[in-house]
N, C-alpha and C positions, 0 to 999 in steps of 0.2 A: 160961216160954214160950220155946221155942227160936227160933233165927234163922229168919226167914221166907226160904225159898228163892225166888229170883226165877223166875217162870215166863214163858212166852211171852205168856200172857194179861196179866200185869202190865205187860209192855212195850207190848202193844197198847192197854191201858187208858191208859197214860201218853201214848201217841201221841194217843189220842182226847181226853184232857184238855187237852193242849197245843193241839190243833187247835181245840177249843171256846173255850178261854180267849183264844187269839190270833186267833180267827176266820179260820183258814187251812185249807187242805186237809190231809187226813191225810198225803198225800205230803210236803208242805212241813213238817208237824210232825215226821214221821219223820226228815226230813233235818236239821232243827234239833237234834233229840235226838241223832242220830248225830254231828253236828258237835260237840255239847257233850261227848259221852263219848269221841270219837275222839282219840287222841294221835298219829295219823298214822304208826303203826308197822307197820301191816299191809300186805301186798303190794298189795291193792286200792288203798289210798291212794297208794302209790308209783307205781302205773301209771295210775290214773284220776283222781285228785283234781284235777290241773291241768286236764285235758281237760273235766271236768264242772263246773268252777267251784267244786267242793267245797272246794278248798284255800283259796280266798279268801273263802269264806262267813264272814261275821262276824255274830254274834247282836247284836241291839240290846239295850239295857239291859232293856227290858221283856221281850223274848224270853228273855234270860238268866235273869231272875228267875223267870219262869213255868216254864221248863224245870228250873231248879235245884230249885225247890220241889216240882215233880212227881217228880223223881228221888229227892229225900229222902223223899218220902212213900211210894214203892213199896218201898224197901228200907231198913230201919233196922237198926241193930245190926251193921252191917258198915262197914269202913273205906271211905271214898269211893273209894279206888283199886280195891278189890274190886268195889264197886258198879258203877263205870264199866266195868270189864272185863266184868262179867257182862251188863250191858245191851248192851255193844258186840257181844258174841257173837251176840245176837239181831238186831242191826241191820246189821252189816257186810254189804254186798252179796256178799261172797265167803264168807259163812258164817263158821264159827268162825275167829278170827284166827290168823294164823301166829305171832304173838308176843303 
């Protein structure tokens, strides 16, 4: 079986799963997932993260566990760095990342 390519649906399903498990809105779930995969290198982060409170957003232990498990379930067989990068492409408000 080949490596499963991550799709937009996978990321949306992940957001849905996180929202359900943590009992939060999809928007909050998307934000947590984005925070989890974001390394802060993209242009959007540099310009907007402070203003939007994204830079200081910290996941609680429970949130971290749920998000981590969800991320691992949607893409296996890839290094976590690749996985994070791929998910980030779908989530970053500026579209595909500059780096």
